[in-house]
Jmol script that loads the backbone (N, CA, C; Angstrom):
load data "model"
ATOM      1  N   MET A   1    -127.988 130.234  96.946  1.00  0.00           N
ATOM      2  CA  MET A   1    -126.845 131.056  97.314  1.00  0.00           C
ATOM      3  C   MET A   1    -126.515 131.962  96.131  1.00  0.00           C
ATOM      4  N   ASP A   2    -126.379 133.248  96.402  1.00  0.00           N
ATOM      5  CA  ASP A   2    -126.065 134.179  95.322  1.00  0.00           C
ATOM      6  C   ASP A   2    -124.708 134.852  95.500  1.00  0.00           C
ATOM      7  N   LYS A   3    -123.966 134.440  96.538  1.00  0.00           N
ATOM      8  CA  LYS A   3    -122.601 134.933  96.693  1.00  0.00           C
ATOM      9  C   LYS A   3    -121.808 133.953  97.548  1.00  0.00           C
ATOM     10  N   ILE A   4    -120.514 134.037  97.398  1.00  0.00           N
ATOM     11  CA  ILE A   4    -119.609 133.180  98.156  1.00  0.00           C
ATOM     12  C   ILE A   4    -118.988 134.030  99.256  1.00  0.00           C
ATOM     13  N   THR A   5    -118.893 133.466 100.434  1.00  0.00           N
ATOM     14  CA  THR A   5    -118.302 134.188 101.557  1.00  0.00           C
ATOM     15  C   THR A   5    -117.077 133.437 102.071  1.00  0.00           C
ATOM     16  N   GLN A   6    -116.246 134.150 102.809  1.00  0.00           N
ATOM     17  CA  GLN A   6    -115.082 133.504 103.421  1.00  0.00           C
ATOM     18  C   GLN A   6    -115.535 132.417 104.391  1.00  0.00           C
ATOM     19  N   GLU A   7    -116.640 132.660 105.077  1.00  0.00           N
ATOM     20  CA  GLU A   7    -117.165 131.665 106.011  1.00  0.00           C
ATOM     21  C   GLU A   7    -117.539 130.377 105.275  1.00  0.00           C
ATOM     22  N   TYR A   8    -118.115 130.516 104.095  1.00  0.00           N
ATOM     23  CA  TYR A   8    -118.489 129.352 103.284  1.00  0.00           C
ATOM     24  C   TYR A   8    -117.243 128.562 102.877  1.00  0.00           C
ATOM     25  N   ILE A   9    -116.220 129.271 102.405  1.00  0.00           N
ATOM     26  CA  ILE A   9    -114.964 128.625 102.010  1.00  0.00           C
ATOM     27  C   ILE A   9    -114.323 127.943 103.217  1.00  0.00           C
ATOM     28  N   ASP A  10    -114.279 128.641 104.351  1.00  0.00           N
ATOM     29  CA  ASP A  10    -113.681 128.072 105.565  1.00  0.00           C
ATOM     30  C   ASP A  10    -114.418 126.809 106.005  1.00  0.00           C
ATOM     31  N   LYS A  11    -115.739 126.813 105.888  1.00  0.00           N
ATOM     32  CA  LYS A  11    -116.516 125.633 106.286  1.00  0.00           C
ATOM     33  C   LYS A  11    -116.161 124.432 105.414  1.00  0.00           C
ATOM     34  N   ILE A  12    -116.038 124.655 104.118  1.00  0.00           N
ATOM     35  CA  ILE A  12    -115.658 123.557 103.229  1.00  0.00           C
ATOM     36  C   ILE A  12    -114.295 123.004 103.641  1.00  0.00           C
ATOM     37  N   LEU A  13    -113.334 123.897 103.885  1.00  0.00           N
ATOM     38  CA  LEU A  13    -111.993 123.445 104.265  1.00  0.00           C
ATOM     39  C   LEU A  13    -112.001 122.764 105.629  1.00  0.00           C
ATOM     40  N   ASP A  14    -112.742 123.320 106.571  1.00  0.00           N
ATOM     41  CA  ASP A  14    -112.809 122.725 107.910  1.00  0.00           C
ATOM     42  C   ASP A  14    -113.462 121.347 107.888  1.00  0.00           C
ATOM     43  N   ASP A  15    -114.366 121.132 106.934  1.00  0.00           N
ATOM     44  CA  ASP A  15    -115.055 119.846 106.809  1.00  0.00           C
ATOM     45  C   ASP A  15    -114.297 118.856 105.922  1.00  0.00           C
ATOM     46  N   SER A  16    -113.108 119.229 105.477  1.00  0.00           N
ATOM     47  CA  SER A  16    -112.321 118.378 104.586  1.00  0.00           C
ATOM     48  C   SER A  16    -111.315 117.551 105.369  1.00  0.00           C
ATOM     49  N   ASP A  17    -110.883 116.469 104.748  1.00  0.00           N
ATOM     50  CA  ASP A  17    -109.759 115.708 105.284  1.00  0.00           C
ATOM     51  C   ASP A  17    -108.493 116.397 104.789  1.00  0.00           C
ATOM     52  N   VAL A  18    -107.494 116.513 105.653  1.00  0.00           N
ATOM     53  CA  VAL A  18    -106.255 117.181 105.241  1.00  0.00           C
ATOM     54  C   VAL A  18    -105.052 116.400 105.744  1.00  0.00           C
ATOM     55  N   GLU A  19    -104.040 116.347 104.908  1.00  0.00           N
ATOM     56  CA  GLU A  19    -102.759 115.760 105.292  1.00  0.00           C
ATOM     57  C   GLU A  19    -101.676 116.753 104.917  1.00  0.00           C
ATOM     58  N   TYR A  20    -100.708 116.899 105.815  1.00  0.00           N
ATOM     59  CA  TYR A  20     -99.578 117.793 105.569  1.00  0.00           C
ATOM     60  C   TYR A  20     -98.315 116.965 105.403  1.00  0.00           C
ATOM     61  N   PHE A  21     -97.481 117.395 104.487  1.00  0.00           N
ATOM     62  CA  PHE A  21     -96.203 116.739 104.253  1.00  0.00           C
ATOM     63  C   PHE A  21     -95.113 117.799 104.262  1.00  0.00           C
ATOM     64  N   GLU A  22     -94.026 117.489 104.922  1.00  0.00           N
ATOM     65  CA  GLU A  22     -92.874 118.387 104.910  1.00  0.00           C
ATOM     66  C   GLU A  22     -91.908 117.877 103.848  1.00  0.00           C
ATOM     67  N   ALA A  23     -91.406 118.788 103.039  1.00  0.00           N
ATOM     68  CA  ALA A  23     -90.497 118.395 101.964  1.00  0.00           C
ATOM     69  C   ALA A  23     -89.248 119.269 101.976  1.00  0.00           C
ATOM     70  N   PHE A  24     -88.112 118.649 101.870  1.00  0.00           N
ATOM     71  CA  PHE A  24     -86.828 119.333 101.716  1.00  0.00           C
ATOM     72  C   PHE A  24     -86.476 120.259 102.875  1.00  0.00           C
ATOM     73  N   GLY A  25     -87.126 120.070 104.009  1.00  0.00           N
ATOM     74  CA  GLY A  25     -86.818 120.874 105.183  1.00  0.00           C
ATOM     75  C   GLY A  25     -87.201 122.334 105.073  1.00  0.00           C
ATOM     76  N   LYS A  26     -87.977 122.680 104.025  1.00  0.00           N
ATOM     77  CA  LYS A  26     -88.360 124.084 103.875  1.00  0.00           C
ATOM     78  C   LYS A  26     -89.708 124.278 103.178  1.00  0.00           C
ATOM     79  N   THR A  27     -90.433 123.202 102.983  1.00  0.00           N
ATOM     80  CA  THR A  27     -91.693 123.292 102.255  1.00  0.00           C
ATOM     81  C   THR A  27     -92.758 122.453 102.949  1.00  0.00           C
ATOM     82  N   VAL A  28     -93.981 122.974 102.971  1.00  0.00           N
ATOM     83  CA  VAL A  28     -95.129 122.217 103.455  1.00  0.00           C
ATOM     84  C   VAL A  28     -96.080 122.030 102.284  1.00  0.00           C
ATOM     85  N   VAL A  29     -96.507 120.806 102.098  1.00  0.00           N
ATOM     86  CA  VAL A  29     -97.516 120.502 101.097  1.00  0.00           C
ATOM     87  C   VAL A  29     -98.765 120.076 101.854  1.00  0.00           C
ATOM     88  N   ALA A  30     -99.886 120.717 101.550  1.00  0.00           N
ATOM     89  CA  ALA A  30    -101.161 120.373 102.170  1.00  0.00           C
ATOM     90  C   ALA A  30    -102.051 119.739 101.113  1.00  0.00           C
ATOM     91  N   VAL A  31    -102.584 118.576 101.426  1.00  0.00           N
ATOM     92  CA  VAL A  31    -103.495 117.896 100.516  1.00  0.00           C
ATOM     93  C   VAL A  31    -104.861 117.850 101.187  1.00  0.00           C
ATOM     94  N   TYR A  32    -105.821 118.519 100.575  1.00  0.00           N
ATOM     95  CA  TYR A  32    -107.188 118.552 101.087  1.00  0.00           C
ATOM     96  C   TYR A  32    -108.071 117.677 100.219  1.00  0.00           C
ATOM     97  N   ARG A  33    -108.801 116.760 100.848  1.00  0.00           N
ATOM     98  CA  ARG A  33    -109.824 115.995 100.140  1.00  0.00           C
ATOM     99  C   ARG A  33    -111.163 116.520 100.624  1.00  0.00           C
ATOM    100  N   LEU A  34    -111.907 117.126  99.713  1.00  0.00           N
ATOM    101  CA  LEU A  34    -113.180 117.728 100.065  1.00  0.00           C
ATOM    102  C   LEU A  34    -114.211 116.632 100.307  1.00  0.00           C
ATOM    103  N   ARG A  35    -114.792 116.623 101.472  1.00  0.00           N
ATOM    104  CA  ARG A  35    -115.785 115.595 101.806  1.00  0.00           C
ATOM    105  C   ARG A  35    -117.051 115.751 100.981  1.00  0.00           C
ATOM    106  N   LYS A  36    -117.294 116.959 100.522  1.00  0.00           N
ATOM    107  CA  LYS A  36    -118.490 117.247  99.732  1.00  0.00           C
ATOM    108  C   LYS A  36    -118.565 116.364  98.490  1.00  0.00           C
ATOM    109  N   ASN A  37    -117.415 116.165  97.820  1.00  0.00           N
ATOM    110  CA  ASN A  37    -117.444 115.389  96.577  1.00  0.00           C
ATOM    111  C   ASN A  37    -116.185 114.558  96.329  1.00  0.00           C
ATOM    112  N   GLY A  38    -115.234 114.581  97.247  1.00  0.00           N
ATOM    113  CA  GLY A  38    -114.024 113.786  97.088  1.00  0.00           C
ATOM    114  C   GLY A  38    -112.928 114.444  96.263  1.00  0.00           C
ATOM    115  N   HIS A  39    -113.176 115.642  95.755  1.00  0.00           N
ATOM    116  CA  HIS A  39    -112.172 116.353  94.959  1.00  0.00           C
ATOM    117  C   HIS A  39    -110.954 116.662  95.828  1.00  0.00           C
ATOM    118  N   VAL A  40    -109.781 116.627  95.231  1.00  0.00           N
ATOM    119  CA  VAL A  40    -108.539 116.870  95.963  1.00  0.00           C
ATOM    120  C   VAL A  40    -107.907 118.171  95.486  1.00  0.00           C
ATOM    121  N   LEU A  41    -107.506 119.001  96.442  1.00  0.00           N
ATOM    122  CA  LEU A  41    -106.770 120.229  96.163  1.00  0.00           C
ATOM    123  C   LEU A  41    -105.446 120.166  96.905  1.00  0.00           C
ATOM    124  N   VAL A  42    -104.390 120.682  96.277  1.00  0.00           N
ATOM    125  CA  VAL A  42    -103.055 120.653  96.871  1.00  0.00           C
ATOM    126  C   VAL A  42    -102.550 122.081  97.006  1.00  0.00           C
ATOM    127  N   GLY A  43    -102.108 122.425  98.205  1.00  0.00           N
ATOM    128  CA  GLY A  43    -101.544 123.744  98.461  1.00  0.00           C
ATOM    129  C   GLY A  43    -100.106 123.615  98.927  1.00  0.00           C
ATOM    130  N   VAL A  44     -99.334 124.666  98.715  1.00  0.00           N
ATOM    131  CA  VAL A  44     -97.918 124.644  99.077  1.00  0.00           C
ATOM    132  C   VAL A  44     -97.567 125.910  99.841  1.00  0.00           C
ATOM    133  N   GLY A  45     -96.754 125.734 100.864  1.00  0.00           N
ATOM    134  CA  GLY A  45     -96.161 126.851 101.587  1.00  0.00           C
ATOM    135  C   GLY A  45     -94.674 126.583 101.687  1.00  0.00           C
ATOM    136  N   ALA A  46     -93.857 127.495 101.222  1.00  0.00           N
ATOM    137  CA  ALA A  46     -92.412 127.249 101.196  1.00  0.00           C
ATOM    138  C   ALA A  46     -91.650 128.501 101.592  1.00  0.00           C
ATOM    139  N   CYS A  47     -90.437 128.296 102.058  1.00  0.00           N
ATOM    140  CA  CYS A  47     -89.548 129.412 102.343  1.00  0.00           C
ATOM    141  C   CYS A  47     -88.242 129.191 101.580  1.00  0.00           C
ATOM    142  N   VAL A  48     -87.441 130.215 101.485  1.00  0.00           N
ATOM    143  CA  VAL A  48     -86.200 130.136 100.716  1.00  0.00           C
ATOM    144  C   VAL A  48     -85.147 129.310 101.447  1.00  0.00           C
ATOM    145  N   SER A  49     -85.023 129.529 102.740  1.00  0.00           N
ATOM    146  CA  SER A  49     -83.960 128.886 103.508  1.00  0.00           C
ATOM    147  C   SER A  49     -84.535 127.938 104.557  1.00  0.00           C
ATOM    148  N   PRO A  50     -84.012 126.723 104.647  1.00  0.00           N
ATOM    149  CA  PRO A  50     -84.456 125.819 105.707  1.00  0.00           C
ATOM    150  C   PRO A  50     -84.287 126.415 107.108  1.00  0.00           C
ATOM    151  N   ALA A  51     -83.347 127.322 107.269  1.00  0.00           N
ATOM    152  CA  ALA A  51     -83.131 127.959 108.576  1.00  0.00           C
ATOM    153  C   ALA A  51     -84.340 128.793 108.992  1.00  0.00           C
ATOM    154  N   ASN A  52     -85.124 129.240 108.023  1.00  0.00           N
ATOM    155  CA  ASN A  52     -86.301 130.057 108.314  1.00  0.00           C
ATOM    156  C   ASN A  52     -87.591 129.247 108.351  1.00  0.00           C
ATOM    157  N   PHE A  53     -87.494 127.950 108.154  1.00  0.00           N
ATOM    158  CA  PHE A  53     -88.686 127.113 108.058  1.00  0.00           C
ATOM    159  C   PHE A  53     -89.427 127.044 109.386  1.00  0.00           C
ATOM    160  N   ASP A  54     -90.734 127.244 109.314  1.00  0.00           N
ATOM    161  CA  ASP A  54     -91.622 127.114 110.472  1.00  0.00           C
ATOM    162  C   ASP A  54     -92.835 126.316 110.006  1.00  0.00           C
ATOM    163  N   LEU A  55     -93.011 125.135 110.555  1.00  0.00           N
ATOM    164  CA  LEU A  55     -94.072 124.231 110.108  1.00  0.00           C
ATOM    165  C   LEU A  55     -95.450 124.873 110.186  1.00  0.00           C
ATOM    166  N   GLU A  56     -95.749 125.551 111.277  1.00  0.00           N
ATOM    167  CA  GLU A  56     -97.084 126.137 111.444  1.00  0.00           C
ATOM    168  C   GLU A  56     -97.345 127.250 110.431  1.00  0.00           C
ATOM    169  N   ILE A  57     -96.343 128.058 110.160  1.00  0.00           N
ATOM    170  CA  ILE A  57     -96.505 129.099 109.136  1.00  0.00           C
ATOM    171  C   ILE A  57     -96.696 128.441 107.772  1.00  0.00           C
ATOM    172  N   GLY A  58     -95.935 127.390 107.497  1.00  0.00           N
ATOM    173  CA  GLY A  58     -96.077 126.667 106.236  1.00  0.00           C
ATOM    174  C   GLY A  58     -97.472 126.091 106.062  1.00  0.00           C
ATOM    175  N   LYS A  59     -98.031 125.536 107.139  1.00  0.00           N
ATOM    176  CA  LYS A  59     -99.398 125.004 107.076  1.00  0.00           C
ATOM    177  C   LYS A  59    -100.398 126.112 106.769  1.00  0.00           C
ATOM    178  N   LYS A  60    -100.212 127.257 107.408  1.00  0.00           N
ATOM    179  CA  LYS A  60    -101.121 128.389 107.190  1.00  0.00           C
ATOM    180  C   LYS A  60    -101.059 128.859 105.736  1.00  0.00           C
ATOM    181  N   VAL A  61     -99.853 128.989 105.213  1.00  0.00           N
ATOM    182  CA  VAL A  61     -99.679 129.445 103.831  1.00  0.00           C
ATOM    183  C   VAL A  61    -100.255 128.418 102.852  1.00  0.00           C
ATOM    184  N   ALA A  62    -100.034 127.137 103.118  1.00  0.00           N
ATOM    185  CA  ALA A  62    -100.562 126.085 102.247  1.00  0.00           C
ATOM    186  C   ALA A  62    -102.089 126.089 102.261  1.00  0.00           C
ATOM    187  N   ARG A  63    -102.687 126.307 103.432  1.00  0.00           N
ATOM    188  CA  ARG A  63    -104.155 126.378 103.511  1.00  0.00           C
ATOM    189  C   ARG A  63    -104.673 127.581 102.722  1.00  0.00           C
ATOM    190  N   GLU A  64    -103.983 128.710 102.819  1.00  0.00           N
ATOM    191  CA  GLU A  64    -104.387 129.890 102.055  1.00  0.00           C
ATOM    192  C   GLU A  64    -104.324 129.609 100.554  1.00  0.00           C
ATOM    193  N   ASP A  65    -103.311 128.857 100.142  1.00  0.00           N
ATOM    194  CA  ASP A  65    -103.185 128.474  98.733  1.00  0.00           C
ATOM    195  C   ASP A  65    -104.402 127.648  98.300  1.00  0.00           C
ATOM    196  N   VAL A  66    -104.773 126.676  99.113  1.00  0.00           N
ATOM    197  CA  VAL A  66    -105.947 125.851  98.803  1.00  0.00           C
ATOM    198  C   VAL A  66    -107.215 126.703  98.830  1.00  0.00           C
ATOM    199  N   SER A  67    -107.311 127.597  99.791  1.00  0.00           N
ATOM    200  CA  SER A  67    -108.474 128.479  99.887  1.00  0.00           C
ATOM    201  C   SER A  67    -108.641 129.299  98.611  1.00  0.00           C
ATOM    202  N   ASN A  68    -107.548 129.843  98.096  1.00  0.00           N
ATOM    203  CA  ASN A  68    -107.617 130.630  96.858  1.00  0.00           C
ATOM    204  C   ASN A  68    -108.082 129.780  95.681  1.00  0.00           C
ATOM    205  N   GLN A  69    -107.618 128.550  95.623  1.00  0.00           N
ATOM    206  CA  GLN A  69    -108.061 127.651  94.554  1.00  0.00           C
ATOM    207  C   GLN A  69    -109.558 127.368  94.671  1.00  0.00           C
ATOM    208  N   LEU A  70    -110.003 127.188  95.905  1.00  0.00           N
ATOM    209  CA  LEU A  70    -111.411 126.887  96.135  1.00  0.00           C
ATOM    210  C   LEU A  70    -112.299 128.076  95.781  1.00  0.00           C
ATOM    211  N   TRP A  71    -111.849 129.286  96.088  1.00  0.00           N
ATOM    212  CA  TRP A  71    -112.592 130.489  95.699  1.00  0.00           C
ATOM    213  C   TRP A  71    -112.842 130.485  94.194  1.00  0.00           C
ATOM    214  N   ALA A  72    -111.810 130.198  93.422  1.00  0.00           N
ATOM    215  CA  ALA A  72    -111.945 130.202  91.961  1.00  0.00           C
ATOM    216  C   ALA A  72    -112.946 129.150  91.501  1.00  0.00           C
ATOM    217  N   ARG A  73    -112.855 127.963  92.055  1.00  0.00           N
ATOM    218  CA  ARG A  73    -113.768 126.889  91.646  1.00  0.00           C
ATOM    219  C   ARG A  73    -115.206 127.185  92.051  1.00  0.00           C
ATOM    220  N   GLU A  74    -115.387 127.635  93.272  1.00  0.00           N
ATOM    221  CA  GLU A  74    -116.740 127.943  93.740  1.00  0.00           C
ATOM    222  C   GLU A  74    -117.327 129.125  92.967  1.00  0.00           C
ATOM    223  N   GLY A  75    -116.486 130.096  92.623  1.00  0.00           N
ATOM    224  CA  GLY A  75    -116.948 131.225  91.819  1.00  0.00           C
ATOM    225  C   GLY A  75    -117.433 130.777  90.452  1.00  0.00           C
ATOM    226  N   TYR A  76    -116.696 129.871  89.854  1.00  0.00           N
ATOM    227  CA  TYR A  76    -117.099 129.332  88.556  1.00  0.00           C
ATOM    228  C   TYR A  76    -118.448 128.614  88.665  1.00  0.00           C
ATOM    229  N   LEU A  77    -118.585 127.773  89.684  1.00  0.00           N
ATOM    230  CA  LEU A  77    -119.844 127.040  89.863  1.00  0.00           C
ATOM    231  C   LEU A  77    -121.020 127.984  90.093  1.00  0.00           C
ATOM    232  N   LEU A  78    -120.800 129.026  90.886  1.00  0.00           N
ATOM    233  CA  LEU A  78    -121.869 129.989  91.142  1.00  0.00           C
ATOM    234  C   LEU A  78    -122.240 130.733  89.864  1.00  0.00           C
ATOM    235  N   GLN A  79    -121.244 131.116  89.082  1.00  0.00           N
ATOM    236  CA  GLN A  79    -121.515 131.806  87.818  1.00  0.00           C
ATOM    237  C   GLN A  79    -122.365 130.931  86.901  1.00  0.00           C
ATOM    238  N   GLU A  80    -122.038 129.661  86.821  1.00  0.00           N
ATOM    239  CA  GLU A  80    -122.818 128.731  85.999  1.00  0.00           C
ATOM    240  C   GLU A  80    -124.254 128.617  86.512  1.00  0.00           C
ATOM    241  N   LYS A  81    -124.398 128.538  87.821  1.00  0.00           N
ATOM    242  CA  LYS A  81    -125.734 128.428  88.422  1.00  0.00           C
ATOM    243  C   LYS A  81    -126.562 129.679  88.135  1.00  0.00           C
ATOM    244  N   LEU A  82    -125.973 130.851  88.347  1.00  0.00           N
ATOM    245  CA  LEU A  82    -126.709 132.098  88.149  1.00  0.00           C
ATOM    246  C   LEU A  82    -127.022 132.343  86.675  1.00  0.00           C
ATOM    247  N   LYS A  83    -126.151 131.903  85.806  1.00  0.00           N
ATOM    248  CA  LYS A  83    -126.374 132.049  84.368  1.00  0.00           C
ATOM    249  C   LYS A  83    -127.605 131.263  83.931  1.00  0.00           C
ATOM    250  N   GLY A  84    -127.823 130.120  84.577  1.00  0.00           N
ATOM    251  CA  GLY A  84    -128.938 129.258  84.214  1.00  0.00           C
ATOM    252  C   GLY A  84    -130.274 129.698  84.776  1.00  0.00           C
ATOM    253  N   GLU A  85    -130.270 130.661  85.677  1.00  0.00           N
ATOM    254  CA  GLU A  85    -131.534 131.092  86.302  1.00  0.00           C
ATOM    255  C   GLU A  85    -132.293 132.053  85.426  1.00  0.00           C
TER     256      GLU A  85
END
end "model"
wireframe off; spacefill off
backbone 0.3
color backbone group
């Protein structure tokens, strides 16, 4: 593999175990355990006011947070791999 794609990131997340937790009536915490190696990533989606809280939007935002973290990690791993070639 010489590049990372959104499809690749999505597959890793889709193949992961995930648990969502609601906190303080306005925050969603998503905990992803990657099946590939057991590594855990935590994402957060929050709003300012509990009156505006929407669980599904919070889950989406938390997943995006985890996705961004995964992009950085996978990019680092790819850079190391390509450097060694």
